[in-house]
C-alpha positions in Angstrom: 75.2 118.2 58.2 73.6 116.3 55.4 71.0 114.1 54.2 71.7 110.2 55.1 74.6 111.3 57.5 75.1 108.6 60.4 78.7 108.6 60.7 79.4 112.0 62.1 80.1 112.4 66.0 77.3 114.6 66.2 74.5 112.6 64.8 76.0 109.6 66.8 75.7 111.5 69.9 72.2 112.4 69.1 71.5 108.7 68.1 72.7 107.7 71.5 70.9 110.5 73.3 67.6 109.0 72.0 68.4 105.3 72.9 69.5 106.5 76.2 66.1 108.3 76.8 64.3 105.3 75.6 66.2 102.9 78.0 65.7 105.3 81.2 61.8 105.2 80.3 62.3 101.3 79.8 63.8 101.3 83.1 61.5 103.2 84.8 58.8 100.6 83.9 61.0 97.7 84.3 63.0 98.2 87.5 65.0 94.8 88.1 66.1 94.9 84.3 70.1 94.8 85.5 71.2 93.7 82.1 69.0 96.9 80.4 70.8 99.2 83.3 74.4 97.9 82.2 73.8 98.7 78.9 72.5 102.1 79.9 75.6 102.6 81.6 77.6 101.6 78.6 75.8 103.8 76.6 76.6 106.5 78.8 80.4 105.8 78.6 80.1 105.8 74.7 78.5 109.3 74.4 80.7 110.8 77.4 83.4 109.6 75.1 82.2 111.0 71.9 81.6 114.1 73.5 85.3 114.4 74.5 86.2 113.5 71.1 84.0 116.4 69.6 85.0 118.9 72.1 88.9 118.6 71.1 88.1 118.2 67.3 85.1 120.5 66.7 84.3 122.7 69.7 81.6 124.8 67.8 79.6 121.6 66.8 80.0 120.1 70.5 78.6 123.5 71.7 75.8 123.3 69.4 75.1 119.8 70.0 75.3 119.9 73.9 72.9 123.1 73.9 70.4 121.4 71.5 70.2 118.2 73.9 70.3 120.1 76.9 73.3 118.2 78.2 75.2 119.1 81.2 79.1 118.1 81.9 79.3 116.7 85.4 82.7 116.2 86.8 84.0 112.6 87.2 83.3 111.1 90.5 86.6 111.0 92.9 87.3 107.6 94.6 86.6 108.0 98.3 89.1 106.1 100.6 87.8 103.9 103.4 88.6 106.5 106.2 88.2 103.7 108.9 90.6 101.5 107.3 93.1 104.4 106.8 92.8 105.6 110.2 93.7 102.2 111.5 96.7 101.9 109.5 97.5 105.1 111.1 97.2 103.9 114.6 98.8 100.5 113.9 102.0 102.6 112.6 102.1 104.7 116.0 101.8 101.7 117.9 104.6 99.8 116.1 106.8 103.4 116.2 106.0 103.2 119.9 107.2 99.5 120.7 110.3 100.1 118.3 111.2 103.3 120.5 110.5 100.9 123.6 112.9 98.2 122.4 115.6 100.7 121.6 115.3 101.9 125.3 115.7 98.7 127.0 118.7 97.8 125.0 120.4 100.5 125.7 
């Protein structure tokens, strides 16, 4: 936008992207740097939030920044339930229903 601009969302996203790229390079060399990996994850989240803000407030600038940086939008990961536990609960419910029916039949 203008010389010395450090506060606009677009500039912050670009700065974060360069930091992310530097951290990715660092982590490719230092694989056991777990605190660095946590920092990288935090940077991803911050950039995503800034991009969401830009998408709402200034869509044209958002499109320009995303296109310039070559970023792609990935949908959020949905939580996957533990199917085995769910199946176990269902079987227990069925078993309990059968027991209840047997008890009712015995009373009558």
